[in-house]
TORKOL-4160 file (C-alpha; in steps of 0.2 Angstrom, whole numbers, padded with zeros to 4 digits, m for minus):
467
<pt num="1" X="0123" Y="m0083" Z="0142"/>
<pt num="2" X="0131" Y="m0066" Z="0141"/>
<pt num="3" X="0145" Y="m0072" Z="0152"/>
<pt num="4" X="0147" Y="m0087" Z="0140"/>
<pt num="5" X="0147" Y="m0077" Z="0125"/>
<pt num="6" X="0162" Y="m0066" Z="0131"/>
<pt num="7" X="0172" Y="m0081" Z="0135"/>
<pt num="8" X="0168" Y="m0089" Z="0117"/>
<pt num="9" X="0173" Y="m0073" Z="0109"/>
<pt num="10" X="0191" Y="m0075" Z="0117"/>
<pt num="11" X="0193" Y="m0091" Z="0109"/>
<pt num="12" X="0196" Y="m0082" Z="0092"/>
<pt num="13" X="0184" Y="m0090" Z="0080"/>
<pt num="14" X="0168" Y="m0093" Z="0091"/>
<pt num="15" X="0158" Y="m0099" Z="0076"/>
<pt num="16" X="0170" Y="m0114" Z="0072"/>
<pt num="17" X="0162" Y="m0131" Z="0077"/>
<pt num="18" X="0172" Y="m0145" Z="0086"/>
<pt num="19" X="0162" Y="m0160" Z="0082"/>
<pt num="20" X="0147" Y="m0166" Z="0074"/>
<pt num="21" X="0133" Y="m0176" Z="0083"/>
<pt num="22" X="0116" Y="m0184" Z="0080"/>
<pt num="23" X="0100" Y="m0182" Z="0090"/>
<pt num="24" X="0096" Y="m0196" Z="0102"/>
<pt num="25" X="0081" Y="m0200" Z="0112"/>
<pt num="26" X="0087" Y="m0209" Z="0128"/>
<pt num="27" X="0070" Y="m0213" Z="0135"/>
<pt num="28" X="0061" Y="m0221" Z="0119"/>
<pt num="29" X="0077" Y="m0230" Z="0115"/>
<pt num="30" X="0078" Y="m0238" Z="0133"/>
<pt num="31" X="0061" Y="m0245" Z="0130"/>
<pt num="32" X="0055" Y="m0239" Z="0146"/>
<pt num="33" X="0042" Y="m0227" Z="0139"/>
<pt num="34" X="0036" Y="m0227" Z="0121"/>
<pt num="35" X="0035" Y="m0208" Z="0120"/>
<pt num="36" X="0044" Y="m0194" Z="0111"/>
<pt num="37" X="0057" Y="m0187" Z="0122"/>
<pt num="38" X="0060" Y="m0169" Z="0118"/>
<pt num="39" X="0078" Y="m0167" Z="0112"/>
<pt num="40" X="0077" Y="m0149" Z="0111"/>
<pt num="41" X="0090" Y="m0135" Z="0115"/>
<pt num="42" X="0088" Y="m0125" Z="0130"/>
<pt num="43" X="0092" Y="m0107" Z="0134"/>
<pt num="44" X="0101" Y="m0111" Z="0150"/>
<pt num="45" X="0107" Y="m0129" Z="0155"/>
<pt num="46" X="0097" Y="m0131" Z="0171"/>
<pt num="47" X="0085" Y="m0144" Z="0178"/>
<pt num="48" X="0070" Y="m0131" Z="0174"/>
<pt num="49" X="0059" Y="m0137" Z="0159"/>
<pt num="50" X="0062" Y="m0122" Z="0148"/>
<pt num="51" X="0054" Y="m0121" Z="0131"/>
<pt num="52" X="0066" Y="m0126" Z="0119"/>
<pt num="53" X="0067" Y="m0127" Z="0100"/>
<pt num="54" X="0070" Y="m0143" Z="0089"/>
<pt num="55" X="0086" Y="m0151" Z="0085"/>
<pt num="56" X="0090" Y="m0156" Z="0068"/>
<pt num="57" X="0094" Y="m0175" Z="0066"/>
<pt num="58" X="0113" Y="m0170" Z="0063"/>
<pt num="59" X="0121" Y="m0154" Z="0070"/>
<pt num="60" X="0137" Y="m0146" Z="0074"/>
<pt num="61" X="0144" Y="m0145" Z="0092"/>
<pt num="62" X="0153" Y="m0129" Z="0097"/>
<pt num="63" X="0158" Y="m0134" Z="0115"/>
<pt num="64" X="0159" Y="m0150" Z="0122"/>
<pt num="65" X="0160" Y="m0144" Z="0140"/>
<pt num="66" X="0148" Y="m0129" Z="0141"/>
<pt num="67" X="0141" Y="m0134" Z="0159"/>
<pt num="68" X="0157" Y="m0127" Z="0167"/>
<pt num="69" X="0150" Y="m0110" Z="0165"/>
<pt num="70" X="0133" Y="m0114" Z="0175"/>
<pt num="71" X="0135" Y="m0119" Z="0193"/>
<pt num="72" X="0118" Y="m0125" Z="0193"/>
<pt num="73" X="0120" Y="m0136" Z="0178"/>
<pt num="74" X="0117" Y="m0155" Z="0182"/>
<pt num="75" X="0126" Y="m0167" Z="0171"/>
<pt num="76" X="0137" Y="m0164" Z="0155"/>
<pt num="77" X="0129" Y="m0150" Z="0142"/>
<pt num="78" X="0135" Y="m0146" Z="0125"/>
<pt num="79" X="0133" Y="m0129" Z="0114"/>
<pt num="80" X="0124" Y="m0133" Z="0098"/>
<pt num="81" X="0114" Y="m0123" Z="0086"/>
<pt num="82" X="0095" Y="m0127" Z="0082"/>
<pt num="83" X="0086" Y="m0129" Z="0065"/>
<pt num="84" X="0085" Y="m0110" Z="0065"/>
<pt num="85" X="0104" Y="m0108" Z="0068"/>
<pt num="86" X="0102" Y="m0100" Z="0085"/>
<pt num="87" X="0114" Y="m0106" Z="0099"/>
<pt num="88" X="0109" Y="m0115" Z="0114"/>
<pt num="89" X="0112" Y="m0130" Z="0125"/>
<pt num="90" X="0107" Y="m0149" Z="0125"/>
<pt num="91" X="0112" Y="m0163" Z="0138"/>
<pt num="92" X="0125" Y="m0174" Z="0132"/>
<pt num="93" X="0113" Y="m0189" Z="0135"/>
<pt num="94" X="0103" Y="m0183" Z="0120"/>
<pt num="95" X="0118" Y="m0184" Z="0108"/>
<pt num="96" X="0125" Y="m0198" Z="0099"/>
<pt num="97" X="0138" Y="m0203" Z="0086"/>
<pt num="98" X="0149" Y="m0189" Z="0091"/>
<pt num="99" X="0163" Y="m0185" Z="0077"/>
<pt num="100" X="0177" Y="m0174" Z="0082"/>
<pt num="101" X="0183" Y="m0161" Z="0070"/>
<pt num="102" X="0200" Y="m0153" Z="0067"/>
<pt num="103" X="0207" Y="m0138" Z="0059"/>
<pt num="104" X="0212" Y="m0148" Z="0044"/>
<pt num="105" X="0194" Y="m0155" Z="0043"/>
<pt num="106" X="0187" Y="m0139" Z="0042"/>
<pt num="107" X="0198" Y="m0133" Z="0028"/>
<pt num="108" X="0195" Y="m0148" Z="0019"/>
<pt num="109" X="0177" Y="m0146" Z="0021"/>
<pt num="110" X="0178" Y="m0127" Z="0015"/>
<pt num="111" X="0186" Y="m0133" Z="m0001"/>
<pt num="112" X="0173" Y="m0146" Z="m0005"/>
<pt num="113" X="0160" Y="m0133" Z="m0002"/>
<pt num="114" X="0169" Y="m0121" Z="m0014"/>
<pt num="115" X="0171" Y="m0135" Z="m0028"/>
<pt num="116" X="0152" Y="m0139" Z="m0025"/>
<pt num="117" X="0148" Y="m0121" Z="m0027"/>
<pt num="118" X="0157" Y="m0121" Z="m0043"/>
<pt num="119" X="0149" Y="m0135" Z="m0050"/>
<pt num="120" X="0132" Y="m0129" Z="m0046"/>
<pt num="121" X="0135" Y="m0112" Z="m0055"/>
<pt num="122" X="0141" Y="m0121" Z="m0070"/>
<pt num="123" X="0125" Y="m0132" Z="m0069"/>
<pt num="124" X="0114" Y="m0115" Z="m0068"/>
<pt num="125" X="0123" Y="m0108" Z="m0083"/>
<pt num="126" X="0120" Y="m0124" Z="m0094"/>
<pt num="127" X="0102" Y="m0123" Z="m0088"/>
<pt num="128" X="0100" Y="m0104" Z="m0093"/>
<pt num="129" X="0105" Y="m0108" Z="m0112"/>
<pt num="130" X="0095" Y="m0125" Z="m0114"/>
<pt num="131" X="0082" Y="m0123" Z="m0127"/>
<pt num="132" X="0077" Y="m0142" Z="m0127"/>
<pt num="133" X="0060" Y="m0139" Z="m0120"/>
<pt num="134" X="0054" Y="m0123" Z="m0130"/>
<pt num="135" X="0043" Y="m0133" Z="m0142"/>
<pt num="136" X="0031" Y="m0138" Z="m0127"/>
<pt num="137" X="0027" Y="m0121" Z="m0123"/>
<pt num="138" X="0021" Y="m0115" Z="m0140"/>
<pt num="139" X="0005" Y="m0106" Z="m0137"/>
<pt num="140" X="0008" Y="m0104" Z="m0118"/>
<pt num="141" X="0003" Y="m0087" Z="m0110"/>
<pt num="142" X="0021" Y="m0082" Z="m0106"/>
<pt num="143" X="0037" Y="m0084" Z="m0114"/>
<pt num="144" X="0052" Y="m0092" Z="m0106"/>
<pt num="145" X="0066" Y="m0080" Z="m0109"/>
<pt num="146" X="0084" Y="m0089" Z="m0107"/>
<pt num="147" X="0095" Y="m0076" Z="m0099"/>
<pt num="148" X="0113" Y="m0078" Z="m0094"/>
<pt num="149" X="0117" Y="m0084" Z="m0076"/>
<pt num="150" X="0128" Y="m0069" Z="m0073"/>
<pt num="151" X="0127" Y="m0056" Z="m0060"/>
<pt num="152" X="0135" Y="m0040" Z="m0053"/>
<pt num="153" X="0145" Y="m0049" Z="m0042"/>
<pt num="154" X="0145" Y="m0062" Z="m0028"/>
<pt num="155" X="0146" Y="m0080" Z="m0029"/>
<pt num="156" X="0129" Y="m0086" Z="m0023"/>
<pt num="157" X="0133" Y="m0091" Z="m0005"/>
<pt num="158" X="0123" Y="m0084" Z="0009"/>
<pt num="159" X="0139" Y="m0075" Z="0014"/>
<pt num="160" X="0142" Y="m0067" Z="m0003"/>
<pt num="161" X="0126" Y="m0069" Z="m0012"/>
<pt num="162" X="0123" Y="m0065" Z="m0031"/>
<pt num="163" X="0120" Y="m0046" Z="m0034"/>
<pt num="164" X="0105" Y="m0041" Z="m0045"/>
<pt num="165" X="0104" Y="m0025" Z="m0054"/>
<pt num="166" X="0093" Y="m0028" Z="m0069"/>
<pt num="167" X="0077" Y="m0037" Z="m0073"/>
<pt num="168" X="0087" Y="m0050" Z="m0085"/>
<pt num="169" X="0097" Y="m0054" Z="m0069"/>
<pt num="170" X="0081" Y="m0056" Z="m0058"/>
<pt num="171" X="0074" Y="m0068" Z="m0071"/>
<pt num="172" X="0091" Y="m0079" Z="m0070"/>
<pt num="173" X="0086" Y="m0084" Z="m0052"/>
<pt num="174" X="0075" Y="m0097" Z="m0061"/>
<pt num="175" X="0090" Y="m0105" Z="m0066"/>
<pt num="176" X="0098" Y="m0106" Z="m0050"/>
<pt num="177" X="0084" Y="m0110" Z="m0037"/>
<pt num="178" X="0097" Y="m0115" Z="m0022"/>
<pt num="179" X="0107" Y="m0100" Z="m0022"/>
<pt num="180" X="0107" Y="m0083" Z="m0012"/>
<pt num="181" X="0104" Y="m0066" Z="m0020"/>
<pt num="182" X="0104" Y="m0048" Z="m0016"/>
<pt num="183" X="0096" Y="m0033" Z="m0025"/>
<pt num="184" X="0106" Y="m0018" Z="m0027"/>
<pt num="185" X="0093" Y="m0008" Z="m0038"/>
<pt num="186" X="0075" Y="m0006" Z="m0041"/>
<pt num="187" X="0068" Y="m0018" Z="m0054"/>
<pt num="188" X="0056" Y="m0013" Z="m0067"/>
<pt num="189" X="0047" Y="m0027" Z="m0076"/>
<pt num="190" X="0033" Y="m0015" Z="m0085"/>
<pt num="191" X="0041" Y="m0020" Z="m0102"/>
<pt num="192" X="0045" Y="m0038" Z="m0099"/>
<pt num="193" X="0028" Y="m0046" Z="m0104"/>
<pt num="194" X="0020" Y="m0060" Z="m0094"/>
<pt num="195" X="0031" Y="m0064" Z="m0080"/>
<pt num="196" X="0033" Y="m0083" Z="m0076"/>
<pt num="197" X="0034" Y="m0086" Z="m0057"/>
<pt num="198" X="0052" Y="m0090" Z="m0053"/>
<pt num="199" X="0051" Y="m0109" Z="m0052"/>
<pt num="200" X="0036" Y="m0110" Z="m0062"/>
<pt num="201" X="0033" Y="m0113" Z="m0081"/>
<pt num="202" X="0026" Y="m0103" Z="m0095"/>
<pt num="203" X="0008" Y="m0111" Z="m0092"/>
<pt num="204" X="0009" Y="m0106" Z="m0074"/>
<pt num="205" X="0011" Y="m0124" Z="m0069"/>
<pt num="206" X="0023" Y="m0132" Z="m0057"/>
<pt num="207" X="0029" Y="m0128" Z="m0039"/>
<pt num="208" X="0010" Y="m0125" Z="m0033"/>
<pt num="209" X="0010" Y="m0137" Z="m0018"/>
<pt num="210" X="m0001" Y="m0148" Z="m0029"/>
<pt num="211" X="m0006" Y="m0167" Z="m0026"/>
<pt num="212" X="0003" Y="m0173" Z="m0041"/>
<pt num="213" X="0014" Y="m0170" Z="m0056"/>
<pt num="214" X="0005" Y="m0164" Z="m0071"/>
<pt num="215" X="0011" Y="m0161" Z="m0089"/>
<pt num="216" X="0012" Y="m0142" Z="m0087"/>
<pt num="217" X="0025" Y="m0145" Z="m0073"/>
<pt num="218" X="0038" Y="m0151" Z="m0082"/>
<pt num="219" X="0054" Y="m0141" Z="m0080"/>
<pt num="220" X="0047" Y="m0132" Z="m0064"/>
<pt num="221" X="0057" Y="m0130" Z="m0048"/>
<pt num="222" X="0057" Y="m0124" Z="m0030"/>
<pt num="223" X="0066" Y="m0109" Z="m0023"/>
<pt num="224" X="0077" Y="m0114" Z="m0008"/>
<pt num="225" X="0089" Y="m0099" Z="m0007"/>
<pt num="226" X="0086" Y="m0082" Z="0001"/>
<pt num="227" X="0082" Y="m0065" Z="m0008"/>
<pt num="228" X="0087" Y="m0049" Z="0002"/>
<pt num="229" X="0078" Y="m0034" Z="m0006"/>
<pt num="230" X="0089" Y="m0021" Z="0002"/>
<pt num="231" X="0076" Y="m0010" Z="0003"/>
<pt num="232" X="0071" Y="m0011" Z="m0015"/>
<pt num="233" X="0056" Y="m0013" Z="m0025"/>
<pt num="234" X="0051" Y="m0023" Z="m0040"/>
<pt num="235" X="0039" Y="m0015" Z="m0051"/>
<pt num="236" X="0028" Y="m0017" Z="m0065"/>
<pt num="237" X="0026" Y="m0036" Z="m0065"/>
<pt num="238" X="0012" Y="m0042" Z="m0077"/>
<pt num="239" X="0003" Y="m0058" Z="m0078"/>
<pt num="240" X="m0012" Y="m0058" Z="m0089"/>
<pt num="241" X="m0022" Y="m0072" Z="m0096"/>
<pt num="242" X="m0040" Y="m0072" Z="m0103"/>
<pt num="243" X="m0044" Y="m0087" Z="m0111"/>
<pt num="244" X="m0058" Y="m0101" Z="m0111"/>
<pt num="245" X="m0047" Y="m0114" Z="m0102"/>
<pt num="246" X="m0029" Y="m0113" Z="m0095"/>
<pt num="247" X="m0016" Y="m0118" Z="m0106"/>
<pt num="248" X="m0013" Y="m0137" Z="m0107"/>
<pt num="249" X="m0029" Y="m0138" Z="m0096"/>
<pt num="250" X="m0034" Y="m0155" Z="m0089"/>
<pt num="251" X="m0045" Y="m0161" Z="m0074"/>
<pt num="252" X="m0038" Y="m0157" Z="m0057"/>
<pt num="253" X="m0026" Y="m0145" Z="m0064"/>
<pt num="254" X="m0017" Y="m0132" Z="m0053"/>
<pt num="255" X="m0009" Y="m0116" Z="m0058"/>
<pt num="256" X="0000" Y="m0102" Z="m0048"/>
<pt num="257" X="0002" Y="m0083" Z="m0051"/>
<pt num="258" X="0015" Y="m0074" Z="m0042"/>
<pt num="259" X="0032" Y="m0067" Z="m0042"/>
<pt num="260" X="0040" Y="m0083" Z="m0036"/>
<pt num="261" X="0032" Y="m0101" Z="m0036"/>
<pt num="262" X="0034" Y="m0112" Z="m0022"/>
<pt num="263" X="0047" Y="m0108" Z="m0008"/>
<pt num="264" X="0055" Y="m0121" Z="0003"/>
<pt num="265" X="0069" Y="m0122" Z="0016"/>
<pt num="266" X="0086" Y="m0126" Z="0011"/>
<pt num="267" X="0092" Y="m0143" Z="0007"/>
<pt num="268" X="0107" Y="m0140" Z="0020"/>
<pt num="269" X="0099" Y="m0138" Z="0038"/>
<pt num="270" X="0114" Y="m0128" Z="0043"/>
<pt num="271" X="0107" Y="m0115" Z="0031"/>
<pt num="272" X="0090" Y="m0113" Z="0039"/>
<pt num="273" X="0094" Y="m0095" Z="0046"/>
<pt num="274" X="0097" Y="m0090" Z="0027"/>
<pt num="275" X="0079" Y="m0095" Z="0022"/>
<pt num="276" X="0072" Y="m0078" Z="0020"/>
<pt num="277" X="0065" Y="m0065" Z="0010"/>
<pt num="278" X="0068" Y="m0048" Z="0017"/>
<pt num="279" X="0066" Y="m0028" Z="0014"/>
<pt num="280" X="0057" Y="m0030" Z="m0002"/>
<pt num="281" X="0042" Y="m0022" Z="m0010"/>
<pt num="282" X="0032" Y="m0029" Z="m0024"/>
<pt num="283" X="0023" Y="m0013" Z="m0031"/>
<pt num="284" X="0012" Y="m0008" Z="m0046"/>
<pt num="285" X="0009" Y="m0026" Z="m0052"/>
<pt num="286" X="m0005" Y="m0034" Z="m0062"/>
<pt num="287" X="m0012" Y="m0052" Z="m0060"/>
<pt num="288" X="m0027" Y="m0052" Z="m0070"/>
<pt num="289" X="m0034" Y="m0069" Z="m0077"/>
<pt num="290" X="m0050" Y="m0075" Z="m0083"/>
<pt num="291" X="m0055" Y="m0093" Z="m0088"/>
<pt num="292" X="m0073" Y="m0097" Z="m0093"/>
<pt num="293" X="m0073" Y="m0115" Z="m0097"/>
<pt num="294" X="m0061" Y="m0124" Z="m0084"/>
<pt num="295" X="m0062" Y="m0143" Z="m0081"/>
<pt num="296" X="m0067" Y="m0152" Z="m0066"/>
<pt num="297" X="m0057" Y="m0149" Z="m0050"/>
<pt num="298" X="m0045" Y="m0135" Z="m0056"/>
<pt num="299" X="m0037" Y="m0124" Z="m0044"/>
<pt num="300" X="m0030" Y="m0106" Z="m0046"/>
<pt num="301" X="m0017" Y="m0099" Z="m0034"/>
<pt num="302" X="m0011" Y="m0081" Z="m0034"/>
<pt num="303" X="m0002" Y="m0069" Z="m0022"/>
<pt num="304" X="0011" Y="m0054" Z="m0026"/>
<pt num="305" X="0025" Y="m0064" Z="m0019"/>
<pt num="306" X="0023" Y="m0082" Z="m0017"/>
<pt num="307" X="0008" Y="m0095" Z="m0018"/>
<pt num="308" X="0016" Y="m0107" Z="m0007"/>
<pt num="309" X="0030" Y="m0105" Z="0007"/>
<pt num="310" X="0037" Y="m0117" Z="0019"/>
<pt num="311" X="0049" Y="m0115" Z="0034"/>
<pt num="312" X="0054" Y="m0098" Z="0029"/>
<pt num="313" X="0055" Y="m0080" Z="0036"/>
<pt num="314" X="0047" Y="m0065" Z="0026"/>
<pt num="315" X="0052" Y="m0048" Z="0035"/>
<pt num="316" X="0049" Y="m0030" Z="0030"/>
<pt num="317" X="0040" Y="m0035" Z="0014"/>
<pt num="318" X="0026" Y="m0027" Z="0006"/>
<pt num="319" X="0014" Y="m0027" Z="m0009"/>
<pt num="320" X="0007" Y="m0010" Z="m0014"/>
<pt num="321" X="m0001" Y="m0002" Z="m0029"/>
<pt num="322" X="m0005" Y="m0018" Z="m0038"/>
<pt num="323" X="m0020" Y="m0029" Z="m0041"/>
<pt num="324" X="m0025" Y="m0047" Z="m0041"/>
<pt num="325" X="m0041" Y="m0051" Z="m0051"/>
<pt num="326" X="m0047" Y="m0067" Z="m0055"/>
<pt num="327" X="m0063" Y="m0072" Z="m0065"/>
<pt num="328" X="m0068" Y="m0091" Z="m0067"/>
<pt num="329" X="m0082" Y="m0102" Z="m0072"/>
<pt num="330" X="m0084" Y="m0120" Z="m0077"/>
<pt num="331" X="m0084" Y="m0128" Z="m0093"/>
<pt num="332" X="m0102" Y="m0135" Z="m0093"/>
<pt num="333" X="m0116" Y="m0138" Z="m0081"/>
<pt num="334" X="m0110" Y="m0156" Z="m0076"/>
<pt num="335" X="m0106" Y="m0159" Z="m0058"/>
<pt num="336" X="m0088" Y="m0152" Z="m0056"/>
<pt num="337" X="m0078" Y="m0141" Z="m0043"/>
<pt num="338" X="m0068" Y="m0126" Z="m0044"/>
<pt num="339" X="m0055" Y="m0119" Z="m0031"/>
<pt num="340" X="m0049" Y="m0101" Z="m0031"/>
<pt num="341" X="m0036" Y="m0096" Z="m0017"/>
<pt num="342" X="m0027" Y="m0078" Z="m0016"/>
<pt num="343" X="m0017" Y="m0068" Z="m0004"/>
<pt num="344" X="m0010" Y="m0050" Z="m0003"/>
<pt num="345" X="0007" Y="m0056" Z="m0001"/>
<pt num="346" X="0007" Y="m0074" Z="0001"/>
<pt num="347" X="m0006" Y="m0089" Z="m0001"/>
<pt num="348" X="m0002" Y="m0103" Z="0009"/>
<pt num="349" X="0012" Y="m0103" Z="0023"/>
<pt num="350" X="0018" Y="m0117" Z="0034"/>
<pt num="351" X="0030" Y="m0117" Z="0048"/>
<pt num="352" X="0034" Y="m0099" Z="0042"/>
<pt num="353" X="0036" Y="m0082" Z="0050"/>
<pt num="354" X="0029" Y="m0066" Z="0043"/>
<pt num="355" X="0036" Y="m0050" Z="0052"/>
<pt num="356" X="0032" Y="m0032" Z="0049"/>
<pt num="357" X="0024" Y="m0035" Z="0032"/>
<pt num="358" X="0009" Y="m0026" Z="0024"/>
<pt num="359" X="m0003" Y="m0027" Z="0008"/>
<pt num="360" X="m0012" Y="m0012" Z="0001"/>
<pt num="361" X="m0017" Y="m0020" Z="m0015"/>
<pt num="362" X="m0034" Y="m0027" Z="m0019"/>
<pt num="363" X="m0040" Y="m0044" Z="m0021"/>
<pt num="364" X="m0055" Y="m0046" Z="m0032"/>
<pt num="365" X="m0062" Y="m0063" Z="m0037"/>
<pt num="366" X="m0078" Y="m0067" Z="m0046"/>
<pt num="367" X="m0086" Y="m0082" Z="m0054"/>
<pt num="368" X="m0100" Y="m0083" Z="m0066"/>
<pt num="369" X="m0118" Y="m0080" Z="m0058"/>
<pt num="370" X="m0122" Y="m0098" Z="m0062"/>
<pt num="371" X="m0108" Y="m0105" Z="m0054"/>
<pt num="372" X="m0115" Y="m0105" Z="m0036"/>
<pt num="373" X="m0112" Y="m0122" Z="m0026"/>
<pt num="374" X="m0126" Y="m0133" Z="m0029"/>
<pt num="375" X="m0125" Y="m0146" Z="m0017"/>
<pt num="376" X="m0138" Y="m0157" Z="m0023"/>
<pt num="377" X="m0129" Y="m0160" Z="m0039"/>
<pt num="378" X="m0112" Y="m0162" Z="m0030"/>
<pt num="379" X="m0104" Y="m0147" Z="m0037"/>
<pt num="380" X="m0092" Y="m0137" Z="m0027"/>
<pt num="381" X="m0083" Y="m0120" Z="m0028"/>
<pt num="382" X="m0072" Y="m0114" Z="m0015"/>
<pt num="383" X="m0065" Y="m0096" Z="m0015"/>
<pt num="384" X="m0053" Y="m0091" Z="0000"/>
<pt num="385" X="m0043" Y="m0074" Z="0001"/>
<pt num="386" X="m0033" Y="m0065" Z="0014"/>
<pt num="387" X="m0024" Y="m0050" Z="0014"/>
<pt num="388" X="m0007" Y="m0056" Z="0020"/>
<pt num="389" X="m0010" Y="m0075" Z="0017"/>
<pt num="390" X="m0024" Y="m0086" Z="0012"/>
<pt num="391" X="m0020" Y="m0100" Z="0024"/>
<pt num="392" X="m0007" Y="m0102" Z="0038"/>
<pt num="393" X="m0001" Y="m0118" Z="0047"/>
<pt num="394" X="0011" Y="m0118" Z="0063"/>
<pt num="395" X="0015" Y="m0100" Z="0058"/>
<pt num="396" X="0020" Y="m0084" Z="0067"/>
<pt num="397" X="0013" Y="m0068" Z="0060"/>
<pt num="398" X="0017" Y="m0052" Z="0068"/>
<pt num="399" X="0017" Y="m0033" Z="0065"/>
<pt num="400" X="0008" Y="m0035" Z="0049"/>
<pt num="401" X="m0006" Y="m0024" Z="0042"/>
<pt num="402" X="m0019" Y="m0025" Z="0027"/>
<pt num="403" X="m0028" Y="m0010" Z="0018"/>
<pt num="404" X="m0033" Y="m0018" Z="0002"/>
<pt num="405" X="m0050" Y="m0022" Z="m0002"/>
<pt num="406" X="m0053" Y="m0041" Z="m0003"/>
<pt num="407" X="m0069" Y="m0047" Z="m0012"/>
<pt num="408" X="m0074" Y="m0065" Z="m0015"/>
<pt num="409" X="m0091" Y="m0071" Z="m0023"/>
<pt num="410" X="m0106" Y="m0077" Z="m0013"/>
<pt num="411" X="m0107" Y="m0096" Z="m0010"/>
<pt num="412" X="m0121" Y="m0106" Z="0000"/>
<pt num="413" X="m0111" Y="m0120" Z="0006"/>
<pt num="414" X="m0100" Y="m0120" Z="0021"/>
<pt num="415" X="m0084" Y="m0110" Z="0020"/>
<pt num="416" X="m0084" Y="m0110" Z="0002"/>
<pt num="417" X="m0083" Y="m0090" Z="0003"/>
<pt num="418" X="m0071" Y="m0084" Z="0015"/>
<pt num="419" X="m0060" Y="m0069" Z="0017"/>
<pt num="420" X="m0050" Y="m0059" Z="0030"/>
<pt num="421" X="m0039" Y="m0045" Z="0032"/>
<pt num="422" X="m0023" Y="m0055" Z="0038"/>
<pt num="423" X="m0026" Y="m0074" Z="0036"/>
<pt num="424" X="m0041" Y="m0081" Z="0030"/>
<pt num="425" X="m0040" Y="m0099" Z="0037"/>
<pt num="426" X="m0028" Y="m0107" Z="0050"/>
<pt num="427" X="m0026" Y="m0125" Z="0049"/>
<pt num="428" X="m0017" Y="m0139" Z="0054"/>
<pt num="429" X="m0011" Y="m0154" Z="0044"/>
<pt num="430" X="m0002" Y="m0172" Z="0049"/>
<pt num="431" X="m0007" Y="m0167" Z="0067"/>
<pt num="432" X="m0001" Y="m0178" Z="0081"/>
<pt num="433" X="m0015" Y="m0186" Z="0091"/>
<pt num="434" X="m0011" Y="m0175" Z="0105"/>
<pt num="435" X="m0012" Y="m0159" Z="0096"/>
<pt num="436" X="m0022" Y="m0151" Z="0110"/>
<pt num="437" X="m0008" Y="m0154" Z="0123"/>
<pt num="438" X="0006" Y="m0145" Z="0113"/>
<pt num="439" X="0013" Y="m0129" Z="0119"/>
<pt num="440" X="0007" Y="m0113" Z="0113"/>
<pt num="441" X="0023" Y="m0109" Z="0104"/>
<pt num="442" X="0020" Y="m0124" Z="0091"/>
<pt num="443" X="0003" Y="m0116" Z="0086"/>
<pt num="444" X="0000" Y="m0102" Z="0073"/>
<pt num="445" X="0001" Y="m0086" Z="0082"/>
<pt num="446" X="m0005" Y="m0069" Z="0075"/>
<pt num="447" X="0001" Y="m0054" Z="0085"/>
<pt num="448" X="0000" Y="m0035" Z="0084"/>
<pt num="449" X="m0009" Y="m0035" Z="0066"/>
<pt num="450" X="m0022" Y="m0024" Z="0060"/>
<pt num="451" X="m0034" Y="m0022" Z="0045"/>
<pt num="452" X="m0043" Y="m0006" Z="0038"/>
<pt num="453" X="m0047" Y="m0013" Z="0022"/>
<pt num="454" X="m0065" Y="m0018" Z="0015"/>
<pt num="455" X="m0069" Y="m0037" Z="0016"/>
<pt num="456" X="m0082" Y="m0044" Z="0007"/>
<pt num="457" X="m0088" Y="m0063" Z="0006"/>
<pt num="458" X="m0101" Y="m0074" Z="0014"/>
<pt num="459" X="m0090" Y="m0078" Z="0029"/>
<pt num="460" X="m0079" Y="m0063" Z="0033"/>
<pt num="461" X="m0067" Y="m0057" Z="0048"/>
<pt num="462" X="m0055" Y="m0042" Z="0049"/>
<pt num="463" X="m0040" Y="m0052" Z="0056"/>
<pt num="464" X="m0043" Y="m0071" Z="0055"/>
<pt num="465" X="m0058" Y="m0080" Z="0046"/>
<pt num="466" X="m0058" Y="m0097" Z="0052"/>
<pt num="467" X="m0048" Y="m0110" Z="0063"/>
């Protein structure tokens, strides 16, 4: 690989692709075997069955004759990038519909990208001054502020992110959720008032990973860009709501409380490497909500950074000096359910990497004394909390630490009272039938982590609560 990299550097522009191709499965397509063929890239193009990473359905090809550098290679190999933008090699037999590119193609594509970027920026500027929905949010616990979609510099691309210096500019991210951003100063939100999660709504609805659309979700979105904290902190975030019921409350309502709402991967798979939040501290914040008459099936989801993150990397991020405090009880004694989830940094993550992150802030969750689970009447209450994340699926967590106190109320049924220092619950969803035969790298891995915080609950653990 080193020899190959040196040769590519001599080409002048080693990151220029020469073609575009699509993934092809020659085994299942032939009808000989009805099974999935691992069309994956390899570190070295040999006959060895090295573990590889997944190819996107369509990808750029950087060399159509890569095997010439490897005397042990069998057949023809291409140099490509995987879903996380890392270089590797794939057999030519696993590629179809190759379309060659020229310098003119590259220039034309770049021009189109610039035009598209400018249109997206104009769209964000228009959204930032749109007040058509403000009537809906009268009486909501937070006020949606319309701040100009203007920054200290940059154009919102991964290579030239928008530069953020003020609280107003941080707030403006919510009007351009697909762009890339970088802090150039510490941000103080202590005088802002109730913060609305970026991507959420004034009633704390939307972008919570819920099962269906609710009235409180209108106008919400999902952050698919990146944020480089640049070793700065965001301090003083406040989310306080003490009410009988959540604003616009209904059965099976879901609400989320955090700096960001849901975070997802970029729409363009080629930007996967830019799907990150890094070098960021969330400090001296307050998330304090209390509801005494929640309707049936309500879910409350809280975290310092984000309640739901998918296909993303968090690196060198931390939560410190803050607190998450939730108290809730049901509207009446009828049969109903209540779910409360919380994470010191994140709540639910899937296909996500969390690297060298920590939490020192407490998570304190309480419910009324009469709200214990009554299995005879069919009532349920589930409370799950984790120092780094509440739940993880197919994710990697390494070099992380928790020292914050985690306390969840007693429950007398199953895992309805679960807490742990790093991750409370590791699970799988949409698992293939051969889940137990999958290679270890596809599983959730927790490595080099520790907890020194006090953990309270019915089911408790220092590192991982349940899998």
